[in-house]
C-alpha positions in Angstrom: -16.8 -150.6 175.8 -19.0 -148.0 174.1 -20.3 -144.8 174.9 -23.6 -143.5 174.6 -23.1 -140.0 175.3 -20.2 -139.9 173.6 -22.3 -140.6 170.5 -25.0 -138.8 171.4 -22.8 -135.6 172.2 -20.8 -136.4 169.1 -17.5 -135.6 171.0 -14.0 -134.9 168.7 -12.1 -137.1 170.5 -12.8 -140.5 172.5 -13.3 -140.8 176.1 -10.1 -141.3 177.9 -10.4 -144.7 181.1 -8.0 -144.7 183.8 -7.5 -148.1 185.3 -5.2 -149.2 187.7 -3.6 -152.5 187.0 -0.5 -154.6 188.0 -0.4 -155.5 184.2 1.5 -153.6 181.8 -0.5 -153.4 178.6 1.6 -154.0 175.4 2.9 -151.1 173.3 1.9 -148.3 175.2 3.3 -144.9 175.8 5.6 -144.7 178.9 8.0 -141.8 179.6 11.6 -142.6 180.0 12.8 -143.2 184.0 14.2 -140.1 185.1 12.7 -137.6 182.4 10.4 -134.9 182.4 7.1 -135.3 180.5 3.7 -133.8 181.4 0.6 -136.5 181.8 -1.6 -134.2 179.7 0.1 -134.7 176.9 -0.1 -138.4 177.8 -3.8 -137.9 178.1 -4.4 -136.4 175.4 -2.6 -139.1 173.6 -5.1 -141.3 175.0 -8.1 -139.7 173.8 -6.2 -139.6 170.0 -6.0 -143.4 169.8 -2.8 -144.5 172.1 -2.6 -146.3 175.1 -0.3 -145.0 178.1 1.1 -146.7 181.1 3.0 -144.7 184.4 4.4 -145.9 187.1 6.0 -144.8 190.4 9.2 -144.9 187.9 8.1 -143.3 184.6 4.9 -140.6 186.2 7.0 -137.3 184.2 7.4 -134.9 186.7 6.6 -134.8 190.4 3.5 -133.3 190.3 2.4 -136.1 187.6 3.3 -138.8 190.6 1.0 -136.9 193.0 -1.7 -136.7 190.4 -1.8 -140.7 189.5 -2.1 -141.2 192.9 1.6 -142.6 193.2 1.8 -140.9 196.8 3.0 -137.9 197.7 5.6 -136.9 195.9 5.8 -133.4 196.3 8.1 -133.8 199.9 10.8 -134.3 196.9 10.6 -131.0 195.1 13.0 -128.8 195.6 12.9 -125.5 197.3 9.2 -126.4 198.4 6.3 -126.8 196.6 3.9 -124.0 197.9 6.9 -121.4 197.2 7.1 -122.7 193.1 3.2 -122.2 192.9 3.4 -118.8 194.4 6.0 -116.4 194.4 9.2 -118.6 194.3 11.8 -119.5 196.7 14.6 -116.7 196.2 16.8 -117.9 199.2 16.6 -121.5 197.9 18.0 -120.4 194.4 21.1 -118.5 195.7 22.5 -122.1 197.4 24.5 -124.4 195.4 22.0 -126.5 194.5 19.4 -124.2 193.9 22.0 -122.3 191.6 22.2 -125.5 189.3 18.2 -126.1 189.2 16.7 -122.6 188.6 18.5 -122.2 185.0 16.4 -125.3 183.6 13.0 -124.1 185.8 13.4 -120.3 186.3 9.6 -120.3 187.8 12.1 -121.6 191.3 13.0 -118.6 191.5 9.9 -115.9 190.6 6.7 -119.0 191.0 4.5 -119.4 188.6 1.6 -117.1 190.8 -1.1 -119.2 190.9 -1.3 -118.9 194.3 -1.0 -115.5 196.0 1.5 -116.5 198.9 3.0 -119.8 199.7 1.1 -119.8 202.5 -2.1 -120.2 200.9 -0.7 -122.4 198.3 0.3 -125.0 201.3 -3.1 -124.9 202.4 -4.1 -125.9 198.9 -1.3 -129.2 198.6 -2.5 -129.9 202.2 -6.3 -129.8 201.2 -5.4 -132.7 198.2 -6.8 -135.9 198.1 -2.9 -137.0 198.0 -3.3 -141.3 197.7 -1.3 -144.3 196.7 -3.1 -146.2 194.6 -2.9 -150.1 195.5 -1.4 -151.1 191.8 1.8 -151.3 190.1 0.0 -149.6 187.0 -1.8 -146.4 186.3 -2.8 -146.8 182.6 -4.9 -144.5 180.1 -6.5 -146.0 177.7 -9.4 -145.3 174.9 -13.0 -146.4 176.4 -13.8 -147.9 173.2 -10.3 -150.2 173.7 -11.4 -151.4 177.5 -12.1 -155.1 177.6 -15.4 -156.7 179.2 -12.8 -157.8 182.3 -11.3 -154.5 183.0 -13.3 -152.1 185.3 -11.5 -148.3 185.0 -11.7 -146.3 188.0 -12.2 -143.0 186.1 -13.7 -141.9 182.4 -12.7 -138.7 181.0 -14.7 -136.7 178.2 -13.1 -133.9 176.3 -15.6 -131.7 175.7 -16.1 -128.0 174.5 -18.7 -125.4 176.0 -21.8 -127.2 174.7 -20.9 -130.5 175.2 -19.4 -129.5 178.6 -23.4 -128.1 179.6 -25.0 -131.2 178.5 -22.2 -133.3 180.6 -23.2 -131.3 183.5 -26.9 -131.2 183.6 -26.7 -134.8 182.8 -24.4 -135.4 185.4 -26.9 -133.4 187.5 -30.3 -135.4 186.2 -31.5 -138.0 189.2 -29.2 -136.0 191.4 -32.2 -134.4 193.9 -30.9 -131.1 194.0 -27.2 -132.0 195.0 -24.5 -130.0 193.4 -22.8 -133.2 190.9 -20.5 -131.1 189.8 -17.2 -129.2 190.6 -14.2 -126.9 189.0 -11.7 -127.0 191.5 -8.4 -125.8 190.9 -5.8 -128.2 190.4 -3.0 -129.3 188.0 -4.2 -131.2 185.3 -3.3 -134.3 186.5 -5.5 -133.8 189.5 -8.1 -133.0 188.0 -8.4 -135.9 185.6 -7.6 -138.5 188.6 -6.5 -137.7 191.6 -9.5 -135.2 192.9 -12.0 -137.4 190.7 -10.5 -140.6 192.1 -10.9 -139.0 195.7 -14.3 -138.2 194.6 -14.7 -142.1 194.0 -14.8 -143.0 197.6 -17.9 -140.6 198.0 -21.3 -142.6 199.0 -23.0 -140.0 196.5 -19.3 -138.6 194.0 -19.1 -135.6 192.1 -17.8 -135.3 188.1 -14.7 -132.6 188.2 -14.1 -130.3 185.8 -10.5 -129.8 184.5 -7.5 -129.0 182.5 -8.2 -125.5 183.5 -4.5 -125.3 184.3 -2.5 -122.7 182.5 0.9 -124.9 182.4 -1.4 -127.7 181.3 -3.2 -125.9 178.2 -0.6 -126.1 175.3 -1.5 -129.5 175.4 -5.1 -129.7 174.8 -7.0 -127.7 172.3 -8.2 -124.3 172.9 -11.6 -124.8 172.8 -11.6 -127.8 175.1 -12.2 -128.9 179.0 -12.0 -132.0 180.5 -15.2 -133.5 182.5 -14.0 -136.6 184.8 -16.4 -139.0 186.5 -15.8 -142.6 188.4 -16.6 -145.0 186.6 -19.6 -145.2 189.2 -21.2 -142.3 188.0 -19.8 -142.7 184.2 -22.4 -145.8 184.5 -25.3 -143.9 185.7 -24.6 -140.7 183.4 -24.5 -143.3 180.3 -28.6 -145.2 181.9 -29.8 -141.9 181.3 -28.8 -140.9 178.1 -32.3 -142.4 176.9 -35.2 -140.9 176.9 -33.0 -137.6 178.2 -33.1 -134.1 177.0 -30.1 -135.5 174.5 -32.9 -136.7 172.5 -34.9 -133.4 172.5 -35.2 -130.6 170.1 -33.0 -127.8 172.4 -30.2 -130.4 172.4 -30.4 -131.3 169.1 -30.4 -127.8 167.7 -27.0 -126.9 169.8 -25.9 -130.7 168.6 -26.4 -129.1 165.0 -24.9 -126.0 165.6 -22.0 -127.8 166.6 -21.3 -129.7 163.8 -22.2 -127.0 161.4 -19.0 -124.5 162.7 -16.7 -128.2 162.6 -17.6 -128.3 158.3 -16.3 -124.5 158.0 
């Protein structure tokens, strides 16, 4: 499956298709059961040409399990996820279990400080569109490798500021005034799958700008963010490339600037 959008914007990396399937792709990257790993690192590997697969025993971390749609894994988070992403849980870290865990995960005690308080963090977690996907596997693969018999759930672009601007314009090309793009806070995997997957169930789905998660940024080029769209919306955007601003002088000048920067 080729993308007119990717060609018109001259993206550095392949768009990534996220598929829900009961068939495990051969030769795919996969976390070992019980071992920690970051879903965003697997996503960037897919953008570079690899295929990655996840199941309910190999999602890397509890947040990754949530972000990939494998149910509410946060109920298993030691000391409470609302404390971890805010101010930490010092009382839990004084317990015997906490003392052992905090040695390898200091943020259990001090918190990541992404929210001002556990109460505010809990409201964020409660508002997430947590889901349990109806398949055994979630697969990341380069869009170009998607076969005619496969239907992705989500397509994710990696884009620099100029390309992100163009994606935002294209997503609103026939919106009629609806706000078709959002940039919510969330873990990296929330913004590339969980939240866009929730949008896919809406009559008017919105694209999701993501990978603003500070904890995940080390796995992504410093000048890139993600732009995730439900497949139905992706097809609509693809159909609008021809005849749009992507063929006009304003964009072509911006595109030329991008190419000059890359050649330096």
